[in-house]
C-alpha positions in Angstrom: -143.7 3.3 151.6 -141.3 5.0 149.2 -138.5 4.7 151.8 -139.1 1.0 152.1 -139.0 0.6 148.3 -135.7 2.5 148.2 -134.2 0.3 150.9 -135.2 -2.9 149.0 -133.8 -1.5 145.7 -130.5 -0.5 147.4 -130.2 -4.0 149.0 -130.8 -5.7 145.6 -128.2 -3.4 143.9 -125.5 -4.1 146.6 -126.0 -7.9 146.4 -126.0 -7.9 142.6 -122.8 -5.8 142.4 -120.9 -7.3 145.4 -119.8 -10.5 143.6 -118.3 -8.5 140.8 -116.0 -6.4 143.1 -114.0 -9.4 144.3 -113.2 -10.8 140.8 -109.8 -10.2 139.3 -109.0 -11.4 135.9 -105.6 -12.8 134.9 -104.7 -12.2 131.2 -102.7 -15.4 130.9 -105.6 -17.5 132.3 -107.9 -15.9 129.7 -105.5 -16.7 126.9 -105.3 -20.4 128.0 -109.1 -20.6 128.3 -109.5 -19.2 124.8 -107.2 -22.0 123.4 -109.0 -24.8 125.1 -111.4 -26.8 122.8 -115.0 -26.0 123.4 -117.0 -28.7 125.3 -120.4 -29.6 124.0 -123.2 -28.8 126.4 -125.6 -31.6 127.3 -128.9 -31.3 125.3 -131.4 -28.9 126.9 -134.3 -29.5 124.6 -136.2 -32.8 124.3 -139.3 -34.0 122.6 -141.4 -37.0 122.4 -145.0 -37.9 122.9 -147.7 -40.4 123.3 -149.7 -42.5 120.9 -152.8 -44.2 122.2 -154.6 -47.0 120.4 -157.6 -49.2 121.4 -158.5 -51.7 118.8 -160.4 -54.2 120.9 -164.0 -54.2 122.1 -166.8 -51.8 121.2 -164.8 -48.6 121.5 -162.1 -47.8 118.9 -159.8 -45.0 120.0 -156.7 -43.4 118.6 -154.9 -40.5 120.1 -151.7 -38.5 119.6 -150.0 -36.1 122.0 -146.6 -34.7 120.9 -144.6 -32.9 123.5 -141.6 -30.6 123.6 -139.7 -29.5 126.7 -136.7 -27.5 127.9 -134.3 -28.6 130.7 -134.0 -25.6 133.1 -131.4 -27.6 135.1 -130.2 -31.2 134.9 -133.1 -32.2 137.1 -135.9 -29.7 136.4 -137.7 -29.3 133.0 -140.7 -27.4 131.7 -142.7 -28.4 128.6 -145.9 -28.4 126.7 -148.2 -30.9 124.9 -150.9 -30.7 122.4 -153.3 -33.6 121.8 -156.0 -35.0 119.6 -158.2 -38.0 120.1 -160.7 -39.8 117.8 -163.2 -42.2 119.3 -165.8 -44.4 117.6 -168.2 -46.0 120.1 -170.1 -49.0 118.7 -172.2 -49.4 121.9 -174.8 -47.0 120.5 -177.1 -47.3 117.6 -176.1 -45.5 115.4 -172.4 -45.5 116.3 -171.1 -42.3 117.9 -167.9 -40.6 116.9 -166.0 -38.0 119.0 -163.1 -35.6 118.2 -161.4 -34.4 121.3 -158.5 -32.0 121.5 -156.5 -29.8 123.9 -153.2 -28.8 125.3 -151.2 -28.8 128.5 -148.1 -27.4 130.3 -146.0 -29.6 132.6 -143.0 -29.6 134.8 -140.8 -32.6 135.7 -138.3 -33.1 138.4 -135.8 -36.0 138.1 -135.0 -37.5 141.5 -132.5 -39.8 139.8 -132.0 -40.1 136.0 -134.6 -42.8 135.7 -137.3 -41.6 138.1 -139.2 -38.3 137.9 -142.1 -36.4 139.5 -144.6 -34.8 137.2 -147.1 -32.0 137.5 -149.3 -31.0 134.6 -152.1 -28.5 134.0 -154.3 -29.6 131.0 -157.4 -28.4 129.4 -159.2 -30.6 126.8 -162.3 -30.0 124.7 -164.6 -33.0 124.8 -167.3 -33.7 122.3 -170.4 -34.7 124.3 -173.9 -35.5 123.0 -175.0 -32.2 124.7 -172.2 -30.2 123.0 -168.5 -29.4 123.4 -167.1 -28.8 126.9 -163.6 -27.6 128.0 -162.5 -29.7 131.0 -159.5 -28.7 133.2 -157.2 -31.3 134.8 -154.4 -30.9 137.3 -152.4 -34.1 136.9 -149.9 -35.1 139.6 -147.7 -38.2 139.7 -144.5 -39.6 138.4 -142.8 -41.8 136.0 -139.9 -44.1 135.1 -137.7 -43.5 132.1 -135.3 -46.0 130.6 -132.6 -45.1 128.0 -132.7 -47.2 124.9 -129.7 -45.8 123.1 -128.3 -42.5 122.0 -130.6 -39.7 123.2 -133.8 -41.8 123.1 -135.7 -43.4 126.0 -139.0 -45.0 126.8 -141.1 -44.0 129.7 -144.1 -45.1 131.7 -145.9 -42.6 134.0 -148.9 -42.7 136.3 -150.8 -39.4 137.0 -153.9 -38.6 139.0 -156.3 -35.7 138.4 -156.6 -33.7 141.6 -159.2 -31.2 140.3 -161.8 -33.9 139.8 -164.2 -31.8 137.6 -167.8 -33.1 137.6 -167.7 -32.9 133.8 -164.7 -35.1 133.4 -165.2 -38.2 131.3 -163.0 -40.2 133.7 -164.0 -42.1 136.9 -163.0 -40.4 140.1 -159.3 -40.9 140.9 -158.9 -43.1 137.9 -155.1 -43.1 137.1 -153.8 -41.9 133.8 -151.2 -44.5 132.8 -149.1 -43.5 129.8 -146.3 -45.3 127.9 -144.3 -43.2 125.6 -141.0 -42.4 123.8 -138.7 -39.4 124.2 -135.8 -38.0 122.2 -133.3 -35.3 123.3 -131.3 -33.3 120.9 
């Protein structure tokens, strides 16, 4: 077993050092590169979020979910969201109010600049009549993003919960449709 570990370690060392052996620097090339003006890198961090509002009917709902993400490559990003939701349900006597909160981590892959795939693990704490419950979600889907000027864009995404927890407040396979705004800097 130790012999196998030594072979793997040696193989990693050789492959890590090998590209360095063939590189030769030219002092004039370095001097020219040092005088070239620096190019600004494309923004790697972006932020945005979602604001939900339901004013009509017997259920008043307002929610906010800010997000921040980092572009690992031009196509792949990793981010996080936190969220809060207030609900006042007038279908009951007396009216019921709920305060729900949670967080999630997500990854996005841009197939083209406007279309992306999205996978998100979320866990939200829901205020039920029987008490508070943490509910996990694994959301899978995609979205469409449209630039609106500068580093800002609007997006719409459709996600489906593949975990389907029995304690979820949502109907089975009910899509999560979100419209939001993003800003890169």
